[in-house]
N, C-alpha and C positions, 0 to 999 in steps of 0.2 A: 822865217815860218816855221812854227814848231809841228811837232807830228805826234800825235797820240799812241800812249804806248800799251795801253790795256789790251786784252786779248779776247774781247767781248764781241766785236764788230764782225760782220760778216767779210768786210774788205780785209780785214787783217786775216781772217781765217783763210783767205786766198792768196795771203802772203803780200799784199798791198798795203802800203802806208797811207794813213788817213791824215789830211791836214786839218789842223784846228786853227781857229781865229787868233789873232794878237788880242791881248787885253782891250785896247782902245776900240778895236772893231768889235768885240764882243760885247761891250756896253751898249751898243747901239739898240740890238733888240730887246734887251733888257728894259732900257729906258722906253722903248715902244711898248712892251707889255705893261709895265708899271701904270704907263699912262691910260692903257685900255682898262686894266683893272682898276685902277683908283678912280679913274675919270667916269667909267662906264657903270661900275657897280656901287663905289661910294657916292659919287656926285649924281650923276644922271638915273641911277636906279635901275639900269637895264637888266635883263635877267641875266645872273651868273652863269648860267650854261651857255648862253651865246657869247658871252664875253669870254668864257674859257677856250671855246672853239675858236674865236678870232685869236687869242693868244697863241694858241697851238699853231694856226697857221702861219704866224709871224714866224716862229721858231722852226717851222717844217721848211718854210724858204729859207731862211738864213741856212739850216742844216744843207738843205740842197746845194748850195753854193759852194759846200766844202765835201761834196760826195756822198750825203746821206740821203738815201732813197725813201720814197714813201712806204714802201714795203717793210723796212728795217722798223719805222715808227709803228706802223700798225702790228708788227710781229711782237715788239716789245709791248706795246698796248694789251695784246693778247696775252701774254704772258703775265702782266700785272693782273689781269682780270681774272685769269685762272687761280692766281695765289690767292685774289681776294674773295672768291666766289662765296666759301662758307659766311665770311663777313657780309656779303650782299645778302645772302639768305636768311642771315639773322635780324639784319635791318629790315626786312620785309616782314618777317615772323614777329618783329615788335609792334608794328602796325596792327596785326591780328590780335597780339597779346592786349593791347590798349582797348580795344575794340570789345572783346569779350570780357576783360575786368569790368569795362563799364556796364556791360550787359549784365552781368552777374552781380553788379553791386557791390563789388570789392573797393573800387577807387572811391565811390560815394562814401562806403563805410569808413574809409581813412580820412576824408575831408570830415566826416561829422566826428570821428575822435579827434582829428586835430582841433576843430573848433570847441569843442567842449572843454578843451585845456585852458582856453582864454580866460586869464584871471587879471583883472585892471591893475593890480597892486605889482605886477610884473610884466608890463605890456610890452615894453622894448625886447626883453629876453623871450618872451612867449611868441611874438612877433616872429623872430628869428627860428624858433624850434618848431612852430606849428606850419610857418611856409616851406621849412625844410623838409617836414614831414610830407606835405601835399606834393611839393616838387619831386621828392624820391619816389613817390608811388604813382606820379602820373608822368614822370619823365620829361617835363617841361616848366622852364623858368617863367616863360611869359603866361602859360595858363595858369601858374601858381599865383603870378603877381596880379594878372586881370581878374582873378576871383577872390582869393582869400586875402592878397594884398590890398586890393581896394576896400575890403570889409576892414581891415585892420587900421587903414588910413583914417576910414570913418569913424572908427572908434577914437582913435588918436585926436581927431579934429573935436569930436564931442568932449573928449577930456582936457582940451586946450593944453595939450602938451605938445613937444617938439615934434614936427612932422619929417624934419630931415633926419632925427634919430631913428623915427618909426621906419621911414622908408628905407634906410640904411641897413636896418634889421631885417625887413622884407627882402631887399636885394641880395643881402648875404644869405638869408634862407632859400631863397628861390635858386640861387646858383650853387648852393651846397648839392641840392639834388640834381640839377643840370650837369654837374661835374661827375657825382656819382652814381647816379641811377643808371642801372642797366637798361632802361627803359629810353634813356635819352638819346637822341640822334648824335650829339655832337660828342658824347662818352664813345658812342660806337664808331663813328667816323674817325676820330683822333686815334683809337685802336687801330681800326681799319687802315689808316693812312700809313702806318709803321709797321703793319703786319704782326701785332700783338694780339694775346687772347684777351678778351673783352674782362673777364673774372679778374686774371692777373693785373692787366691794366688798372683796374679799380683798386683791389688790393694793394698795389703800389702807391696808389694816390692817398692812401689813408696815412702815410709817412708825413704828408703836407696837410691834408685835409683836417686831420685830428688836432695838431696844435693850432691851425688858423680858427678852427671851431672853437677851441678852448678859450682862445684870447677873445673872440668875438662874445662869446657867453660872459665872460669877466667884465668886458666893456659895457655890455647891455645890462648886466646886473648892477653895476657901478652907477649907469647914467639913470637908471630906473630906481634906484634907492630911495630917493626922496620924494618920489612921486606920491599924490595924494588923490586916489582915485575911488573914493568912498560913495560918490553920487554919480555914478557913469550910467547912461543908457546903452545897454547892451542890445537893444532891439536889432540893430542891422545883422550882428552875428547870430541872435536867436532866430531872427526870421530865416536865415538860411538854413540853420540846423533843422528847424522845423519842415521846411519844405523838402529837404532831402529825405527825411524819416519819414514824409507823407507819399513821396515818389517811389522809394526803394524801402524793400523788406531789409532790414539791417539786423544781422546777427553775427557772432564770431566764425561761423562755419564758412563765412565768406572769406576768411584769412587763409583759406587752404592754397587759392592760385599762388599768393606771394610765397607761402611756404615752401610749395613746390620748388620755386626759382631759388629760394634761400637754401634748402637742403642740396637741391643740386650744385648749387655754387660752393657750398662746403665740400661736398664729395667730388669735386671738380669733373662732373659729368659734362659731356659735350653740350655747348651752351644751346645750339639748334633744337635737340631734342628735349632740353628742360624747357624751353620756351613753349613748345609744341605741346608738351605735356600740360603745362600751367594753362595753355590756351583752352585744351580739352577740358580740363577740369572747371575752368570757368564756364564753357559753354553749357556743362551739365548742371551747373549752380543757376545758370541765367534761367534754363528752363524748370527746374524743379523748386527753387526759392523763389526767383522773381516772377514767374508764371510766363515768360514769353515763349512764343511758339518756337518750334525748331527752326523754322523759316527766318524768323526774326533775329534768332541768336546768330545763324549764318550770315544774316544780312549786316550785322553788327561787325562780325569777324571780317569780312570782305570789303564792304562799303563804308563802314564806321558806324558808331552808334550815334542815334541822333534823339532829339526830344519828342519826335513823331511817334516814337515806339513808347512814350509815357502818357498816362491817362492826364486829362485835365490840363490846365494852363501852367506854364513854366516860366519863371522869371528869366530876364536876361541874364542874371549873375549865375545862375544854375545851369542855364543853357551854354553860356561860354564855357562852363566846366565840364559839362558830359558830352557836347557836340565834338567827338574827336575818335580817332583810331581808324582800324581798319586797314587790310593790305593797300587799297588804294592811295591811303594817305603816304605810304612811302614809295610810290611810284616816282615821284619827283626826285626825292634823294637818292633812290637807285640811279635813276638817268644821270642825276648828278656825277656818280661815282664813275661811270663811262666817260661823262665830258672830262672830268679830273685825270683818269688815266689817258687820255689821248694828250692832254695837256702835259702831264708829266713826262709820257714817252716822247714827245716832240721835244722838251726842254733838256731832257736827259740826252738824246742824241744830237742836239745843237752843240753841245759840249761847252757852252758859254760859262755855265756856273763854274765848272771844275776850272776854267781857264781864270775866272776872276777870284774864286774864292780859295783857290789851292794855296796861294802864299799867307792869306788870312789865317785860313784853319789849320797850316802847319805850324803857326805862331801859338796855337790854343795848346800849351804843353799839359796843362793840368784838367782834369775833369772840372774843377770849378769855373774855370775860363771858358770851357766848351758850354756847360749849362749856362752860364750867365750869357754868352754870346746867343745863345738859342732863345732864351728867355726875351734878351732886348729885341731880337730879331721878330719873334713872335708878335710882340706887343706892338712894334713899328707897322708891321705889314697888315695886322687887323685893323689898325688905326688908318690904314690906307685902303683896304678892300671893304672893311665893314662885312666880311662874310668869313665866318669861321671856317667852313669846310674848305674854300680856296686856300685858306691859309695854313690850314694843315698838311696839305700836300706840298704846298711850296715851302715851308720849314723843312718836311721831311727830304724833299729833293737837294736842300741846301746842306742838311746837316746828318741825313742818315747815314751815309757812308762813314762819317768821323766818328759817329758813335760805333759802328761796327769794327771799325780799325782799332778803335781803343777797348774792344770788347766789353762795351756797355750794353746792357740788354735793351731792346727796342722801349722796354716799358719806361725807362728813363727819359726817352725821348718823347713819348706820349704824354707823360707826366709833365713834361716841360712846356708843352703846347697846351695843355689844359690850364695850367697854372699862368700862362702869359697870354693866352687867345681866349678861351672859352669864358672864364670868370673875370677878365678886365676890359671886355668890349662895352659892357654897359657903362661904365664909368666915364665915357667920352660922348658929349652931346650930339656929335656930328656922325655917330655910328648908328645903324638900323636899331640895335638892342638898345643902346642909349636913348634914343629918340622915343621908341616906344615906352621905357619905362618911366622916362620924365613924363611923359603926356599922359599916362595910364594912372600913375601915382600923384600928379600933380605938383612934384618937388622937382626942382632943378637938379641936374647930374652933379654939379660942381657943389651943391648943399648937402647933396647925401653922399658924395664921395668919401668924405672922411669917415663917416659911420658905416660905409660898407665893408666894414673890416674883413670879412672873409675873402673879398674878392682882390684884396691887395696884400694880404699876409700870406697868401699861399705862393705869390712870385718871391717873397722874401726868404720864405723858408725852403723853398726849392733851392734858391741859390745857396743859403746857408749850408744845407745837407751836403752839395756838391762840394763847397769849399772845405768843409771840416772833415770830408771822408777820410783823409790821411790819418787825422787824430782819431777819429771814431771807428776805425778800423771798416770803412764803409757802410756805416750805418745809414739806411734809406737810399743807397746808391747800388744798384744790383748788377752784377757782371754776367756776362753771356756766357754759357758753355761752349760754344761755338767757336771755332779759332777765328782769328783775326784775319780779313781779308787783306 
């Protein structure tokens, strides 16, 4: 029987050795937990929070057999929550931000601008660009696909052009925003999982997002080069534009809230303060420009914006777009963080991952091999759990220490997780996101997969940057200023 040699546990602080399981024994709880997460979340679609708690209990019971008490698990969980508290507050503030931006008319304005850009001669490339704009300013790939994406598929159907290419462009654009938007829950949670600053995380992702976007633009331009769309009925787009313009007073002053976020990001001001200032500016605009009462504006900030606040009838398309946001909308993700940290603390104290992976990780000598293994693990786990938030914390627990030991900044790990988890989940038909996009757009996953260029080139560029780091002097790979542990 082996003994753990680190000095972080209470037992060792008291001068006692702590036994650790043999690899064959350590594999037992891992298999059980994988079955719980993959079967419960991916197959039976049980609540992810409950499955995480059940998985945590498995690891806690296993750890108890080796002298790890519940107090130690809860203490470690508390430490993780303490370090993540700023991120949790940011997560909650994003809900308020979306609600206030909607009430101010900021998000409707961006949707209007995006739809006005539609040109049938460049349908594919504009499908990517417009969906990217909407998803970036709403922070939701599902919302962008369920509104603008459906409209674009309708245009493609009217034009009798490839629905697979159009769907691939929509999916690529939708996940551009889901990956890079500071309003996206997955963007915030991936940064939170590794303890990275959200803006540093987004800036570091540009190393893979920019080349992926350029490749996507070239592909969609070439694919649409021979399109003849001179006689296209754009009524589906024009109708949405007209309705948005009827329901909201739109003018450039509504860009003040996103300008606050942009300036705050450039100046590297505290994200929480920046988001709160942006929300306050949006509340003022909701009252002065849109004419909402102060009470309605506060309701949008807390409970979320709804079409009940708008005059007249509202179509299902616009309803799906604007009914969102509010502090309440982030209560579930915030609670998920607590469940994830309970799971992470139980997993860490059970010591099973260190036993099972110490040999493998020790063999990962280069940055490229470590990043590639992270990417492959993330892709495999998301296809098993179908839950990005669960996968973020699992991957961080697997490889977080290895990145620290190699003095790689946490944003390298968070970017690897985004490139292998966030933007690839939609490609497989058995995942939740994959099923949603296939049913919403009416195109099978494997049909649009080759054309969802942004969603699979990110993984390729992420691996390339890591393997080429010795030649490029570390371009796109950030080192940590902290000493290796």
